[in-house]
Each structure stands twice: as structure tokens, then as C-alpha cells.
C-alpha positions in Angstrom: 106.3 43.3 193.8 105.5 43.7 197.5 105.0 47.3 198.8 104.2 48.5 202.3 100.9 50.0 203.5 101.5 53.5 204.7 99.3 52.9 207.7 100.1 49.4 209.1 103.5 49.2 207.4 102.9 45.5 206.5 104.1 44.2 203.1 101.3 43.7 200.7 101.1 42.5 197.1 97.4 43.3 196.4 94.6 45.6 197.5 90.9 44.9 198.0 88.7 46.8 195.4 85.2 47.7 196.5 82.7 48.9 193.8 78.9 49.4 193.8 77.5 47.2 191.0 74.3 45.6 189.9 74.7 42.0 188.7 72.4 40.3 186.2 72.2 36.5 186.7 70.8 33.6 184.8 68.5 31.8 187.3 67.2 28.2 186.8 66.6 25.0 188.7 69.3 22.3 188.8 68.5 18.6 188.4 67.6 18.4 192.1 65.0 21.2 191.7 67.1 23.7 193.6 67.6 27.3 192.4 70.9 28.2 191.0 72.2 31.6 189.8 75.1 32.2 187.4 76.2 35.8 186.8 76.1 36.9 183.2 76.5 40.7 183.4 77.8 43.3 185.9 76.9 47.0 185.7 78.7 49.6 187.7 76.3 51.8 189.5 78.7 54.7 190.1 82.3 55.7 189.6 83.3 55.4 193.2 86.0 52.9 193.9 87.7 52.1 197.3 91.1 50.3 197.2 91.8 49.0 200.7 94.8 47.4 202.4 94.1 43.7 202.9 95.9 43.8 206.3 94.4 46.9 208.1 91.4 47.6 205.8 92.3 51.3 205.4 91.1 52.9 202.2 94.4 53.8 200.5 93.0 55.0 197.1 89.8 55.9 195.4 91.0 55.7 191.8 92.4 52.9 189.7 95.5 54.7 188.4 96.8 55.6 191.9 96.2 52.1 193.2 98.0 50.6 190.2 101.0 53.0 190.6 101.2 52.2 194.3 101.4 48.4 193.6 104.0 49.0 190.9 106.1 51.0 193.3 105.7 54.2 191.2 104.1 56.4 193.9 104.5 60.2 193.5 
């Protein structure tokens, strides 16, 4: 369900989520002898989340619940 960004007024159907994480990867050589990494685990480093408008990059929310309600059209 499209909704409008309160800043740029463009219709959006998603937000960009930014989180600080540490990623553990499996690292090995491929058959050419080149290194290749495959993620196997992601650990959140803190509870800070930024949900940004994909059109204007404004941070609209800093928590999952508010971002979800916004995209569902259930803003307070």
C-alpha cells in the first residue's frame, strides 16, 4: 500500500533500514584460487535503527513499530 513521505510528499512503498551490525562470513578460495566470502551470521551491535525515505533520504523513524505502522497507513 503506497503512502506519502511527510517531507518530499512522494509516494513510497518501502523504507531503507540502516542498522549497525557485525557479520561473520565463511571465507574460502574458489576453484580459480580467488577468495570468496559467504555470510553465515549477523549480529546487531546496538538497538539503533534508522528508517529512511527511499526518495529523499530523510530519517522518518527510529523504531520498527512506527515504521511498520507508517507503511500500513496506521499512523497516529
